[in-house]
Every structure is written in structure tokens, then in C-alpha cells.
GURO-921499 format. One record per atom (N, C-alpha, C, O): x, y, z. Coordinates in steps of 0.2 Angstrom, whole numbers, plus 5000, padded with zeros to 4 digits. Each point is the difference from the previous one (the first is absolute). Last residue first. Example, Ala and Ser with C-alpha at 12.3 -4.5 7.8 and 13.67 -1.06 7.14 Angstrom:
BEGIN
506449895035;500450065001;499650055003;500350065001;499949664999;499650065000;500450065000;500549995003;
This chain:
BEGIN
481549024970;499250025004;499849944998;499449985001;503450085004;499549964996;499350025003;499950025006;502050174993;499849935004;499549974996;499750024995;502350165001;499449994999;499749935001;500149964996;501850225016;499849944998;499349994998;499550025003;502250215003;499449974997;500049944997;500249994994;501350225020;500149904998;499149994998;499650005005;501950264997;499249975001;500349904997;500449974995;501250275016;499849934995;499649965001;500049975005;501350285002;499649985001;499849954993;499950014995;502150105006;499550025000;499250004998;499650034996;502349825019;500150054995;499750074998;500250045004;498849825015;500549954996;500250054993;499650004996;498850045022;500650015003;500649974997;500549995002;497049984992;499950065001;501150034999;500350044997;498049724995;501050025004;500050074999;500350024995;497149835002;500750054996;500550035006;499850045004;498749734986;500450045006;500350054996;500350004994;497549844998;500550044999;500250035008;499750015005;498849804978;500350005006;500750065000;500549984998;497149964987;500650035000;500350005007;499750025005;498049944985;500649954997;500550015000;500349984995;498050175015;500149945005;500349954995;500249955003;500250324996;499749934997;500249935004;500649985002;500050245006;499349995003;499849954996;499549975002;502950114996;499749995008;499449985001;499849985006;501150084973;500249965001;500149985007;500349955002;498550234990;499849964996;500549925002;499749955000;501050265010;499150005002;499849924996;499849965004;502350134989;500149995008;499349975002;500049945003;500150164976;500249945000;500149975005;499949944999;499350275003;499649974996;500349925000;499749955003;501750215001;499550005004;499549955000;500049965005;501550124980;500549945004;499449995006;499949945002;499350214980;500149944999;500349965005;499949945001;500150285005;499349985001;500149924996;499849965003;502250144996;499749985009;499249974999;499849955002;501250154978;500249955000;499949965007;500049945000;499250284996;499549944995;500249935000;499649955000;501650265012;499149975003;499749964995;499449995001;502950124997;499949925000;499249995002;499749954998;501350264996;500249974995;499949915001;500149964996;499850235022;499350014995;500149954994;499549984997;501349925027;500350064996;499650014994;499749964998;499849955027;499949994994;500350064994;499850065000;501049905026;499550034997;500049974990;500549994997;500549855025;500150094999;499450034994;499749964997;499749855017;500850025005;500450044996;500450045003;497549834989;500150065001;500450035007;499850035005;500149764980;499849985008;499950105002;499950015006;500749974972;499549955001;499750005006;499450005001;502650124993;499350025000;499649974998;499550034997;502749925010;499650025006;499550044996;499650035003;502049864983;500250055003;499650025006;500350055003;498749774984;500450044998;500250085004;499650055000;499549725005;499850065004;500350064995;500050065002;499949724988;499350025002;500150055006;499450025001;502349874986;499950075000;499350015001;499750054997;500849734993;500250055003;500050055001;499750034995;499249705003;500150084998;500450035002;500149985006;499449754990;500450055003;499950064998;500350014994;498049745003;500550084997;500350045006;499750005006;499949714990;500050065002;500350074997;500550024997;498049735002;500750034998;499950085003;499550035001;498849765001;500650025004;500650044998;500550005004;498349954976;499649975007;500450005006;500549974999;500450164978;499849935001;499849995009;500450025004;499750194978;500349975007;499649945000;499450004999;500150154982;500549965000;500449975006;500549974999;497350175002;500149944996;500549964998;499949944999;500150255015;499849955004;499949944995;500049945002;500750274990;500649955002;499849945004;500349955000;498450204989;500149974994;500649935006;500149944999;498750215013;499649964996;500349954996;499949945000;501350265011;499649945005;499949954996;500449954999;500350274990;500249945000;499849955005;500049944997;499250285006;499949974993;500449944997;499749984996;500850105026;499249995000;499849994994;499649964999;502750125001;499849945004;499349965000;499949944999;501250284993;499649934997;499949955003;499749964998;501350245010;499450005000;499649954996;499449995000;503050005002;499549995007;499350014998;499649955001;502449974983;499650075001;499649995008;499749945001;501749854998;500250064994;499550055001;499950005006;500649785007;500450065000;500150054995;500550044998;498549725012;499950044997;500250075003;499950025006;500449704991;500550065001;499550064998;500050004994;499449755009;499850054996;500250055006;499750015005;500349704992;499950065003;500350064996;500450004996;499149764995;499950005008;500050065004;499650015005;499449974966;500750015007;499849985007;499450015003;499749974968;499849995007;500850005005;500549965001;498850104970;500449965006;499550025006;499550045000;500250094980;499649945001;500449945004;499849944999;499750344995;500549965002;499749925001;499549995004;499750234989;500149964995;500349955002;500049954996;499550245019;499349994999;500149944992;499549974998;502250115017;499849955002;499349994997;499749955001;501850204986;500249925002;499749955002;500049944998;499450295001;500049974993;500249935003;499649965000;500650195016;499549985000;499749964993;499549965000;502750115005;499949955003;499149994999;499849945000;501950174984;499350025003;500149945004;500249954997;502150004992;499250034997;499750025008;500349995005;501749884988;500050074999;499550024997;499950024994;501449765021;499350024994;499950085000;500150035005;501849755002;499850065003;499350004994;499949964996;501149825017;499850024994;499750085001;499650015004;502149815009;499750075001;499850004993;500450004996;500849825007;499650005005;499550065002;499550005003;502349964981;499749944998;499449995007;499749955001;501950244998;499450004993;499749944998;499749994995;502250085022;499449975002;499450014996;499449985001;503150075002;499849964997;499549975003;500049955002;500750285000;500149935008;500049934995;500149955004;499950224982;500750015006;499949965003;500449965001;497650074987;500549964997;500849995004;500449955000;497950215008;499749915001;500649964996;500349965003;499850284996;500249975009;499849924999;500249955003;499350164977;500549995001;500449985007;500549975002;497350094993;500249944997;500749985000;500349954999;498650245013;499949945003;500549944996;500449975003;499550234988;500550005003;500049945005;500549975001;498050084984;500649974996;500649995004;500549974999;497250115011;499949934996;500849984998;500349965002;499450265003;500149965007;499949934998;500449965002;499250214981;500949995003;499949955007;500549975002;497350054987;500649954996;500650035002;500549974998;497250015017;500550054997;500649974996;500549965003;497649905006;499750054994;500750064997;500150024994;499949715020;500150065002;499750054993;500049984994;500149765018;499550034997;500350095001;499850035006;501049694998;499950065003;499850054995;500349994994;499949715013;499650064995;500150075003;499850015006;501549765003;499750065002;499950034992;500550004996;500149755014;499950044994;499550055003;499449995001;501649855015;500249964993;499950054994;500349994995;500250025035;499350034995;500449974994;500650015000;500550005022;499949924995;499450014996;499649954998;501950275014;499549954998;500149934997;500549994997;501050215002;499850005008;499549935002;500149965005;500550144972;500750005004;499849965007;500449965002;497850114984;500349974996;500549975003;500149944999;499250255010;499449965002;500449914997;500149965004;500850244992;500249995004;499749945004;500349965004;499350134976;500749984999;500149975009;500349945001;497850174993;499849964998;500849965001;500049955003;499850265004;499549955003;500149924998;500049955004;501350254985;500449985008;499549945003;500249965004;499650154973;500049925001;500149995006;499949945002;499450294989;500749984998;500249935001;500649994998;496850075003;500650065000;500549974997;500049974994;497949915007;500649975002;500450045001;500649985001;496849995001;500450065001;500949975001;500350005005;497949834998;499950074998;500350025001;500149995006;500249754994;500250075002;499950064996;500450024996;499049695010;500050064996;500250055003;499750015005;500949704998;499850095002;500150054993;500450014995;499649705013;499950044995;499850065003;499450015003;501149835011;500550004996;500050054994;500550024998;498949945029;499850034996;500649994992;500550024999;499149915026;500449964997;499750024992;499949964996;499950155028;499249974995;500349964994;499649994996;502250095017;499549965004;499249984996;499649965001;502350184989;500149925001;499649995004;499849944998;499650254995;500149964994;500049945002;499649954998;500550215020;499449984998;500049954993;499649954999;502450165010;499949955003;499349964997;500049944999;500750254990;500249924998;500049965004;500049944998;499050275006;499849974994;500449914999;499849955000;501050205017;499349975001;499949974995;499949935000;501750194996;500349945004;499349965003;499949944999;499850274988;500349954998;500149935002;499949954998;499550245014;499549964995;500249964998;499849945000;501850175012;499649955001;499549985000;499849955003;501750194984;500249955002;499649965004;500049944998;498850224985;500450025006;500249935003;499649955000;500050124972;499649965006;500650015006;500650004999;499350184982;500249935002;499849985004;499850045003;500150174980;499749995007;500149924999;499749974995;501950224996;499449974996;499849965005;500549995003;501050204996;499450015001;499449944998;499450004998;503350015001;499450024993;499350025002;499550014995;502249905021;500250064998;499650044995;499950064999;499549745012;499950055002;500450054999;499950055004;500249774981;499250035003;500050055003;499850054998;502449874999;499750014993;499250025003;499850064999;501349825018;500350075000;499650044993;499750055002;499749744999;499850025007;500350074999;499650044998;501449814988;499250024997;499550045005;499550034999;502849895007;500050044995;499250044998;499850055000;500549785018;500050085002;500050044995;499750055001;499449705001;500350024996;500150085001;499650044997;499749735020;499850084997;500450024993;500549975002;498949795018;500550034995;499650074996;499450004998;500249895027;499850034993;500450024996;500250065000;
């Protein structure tokens, strides 16, 4: 897998959360094995994920949403530097606003935005997802707090509650088929929208 070590290093140095390499590798393999062409990414950060996907898969287009203006601007510059502005479209707005008003449909959605919001995003994401399409949700372990391996930090309680609600919903809804990979990265969920 080709990665941009400069973007990765910047992310690590400036405490910008970027997707772990094993998760990105899994995501890219999933995109190609599913022949996913239209991708939505929630949580651009500085563009590391979108650029890696665009560089390593046969997808045709990636829409990626980032609310933080500084990260958005860095991501925009990184995308331009990789000559990927025809393949990656960046949106500087709140993800919930984007998905509520979006008229497109997607083959695969990579969910890596605010963790406590996953459960609130889910109904809208499912409307944007084609039948048999997939949501890949990152950080479902959240450093062991979801699984109970480490105590939940006081400031993280609402977020962990939201993540648990998301996991409960995607694993019990009969219109969805979900596998949680607890030992991949920081916990990765793969949810398929099945035809009912």
C-alpha cells in the first residue's frame, strides 16, 4: 500500500487523528473486493485517508466531509499536491448537515468522524447507501473504553454511550449485516445494507 509519510508524520506530530495503517489497508482491500466506485468519507482531517484510498483503489470518486476549517484547508492543499482534485471532493461543513441534505448515493461510506455522533448519523447514512453497500466504521473500541479494557474517562462517557448504541443498532437491525473486527486497528465495524 502506498502511503504519504509526510502527511502521516504531520498528523502524528500535530495530534491530528489519522487512520491506522492496518485499518486503511483493510479499507482499501474492501473497496476493491466490493468494487465500490462512489465513496463517502465522514471525517477528512488532513486528507490522509482519502488520498490513500484514491491512490490505492479503483474507486472513481470520493466525497469527504470535514467541519474544522484549518484541517480542511490542509487537506485541500494535500489533495492538490497529489493531483487528486478530480477524484476527491472536499466539503467544509458539519457532517450531519451534509448527510441530511445530500442527494447522492454511495457504494461505501467510511465513518471516521465524531464517535459519539455515529448513532445520530446512521439513519441518514443508510438513506445514502445503495442496497448491498457498506459502512466501514472506525474506532469502535475507542482505545479499549467501549470493550471495558480500560476505564471510561469522565469526558468520554457520552461518546462511549453513543458508540455502544451504534454497535447495538447495527448488530441487531435485521436490515443490516454487521461484522465487528475488534482486533483490527481500534475496532472496525463493517455493516452491509441488505435488501429486505
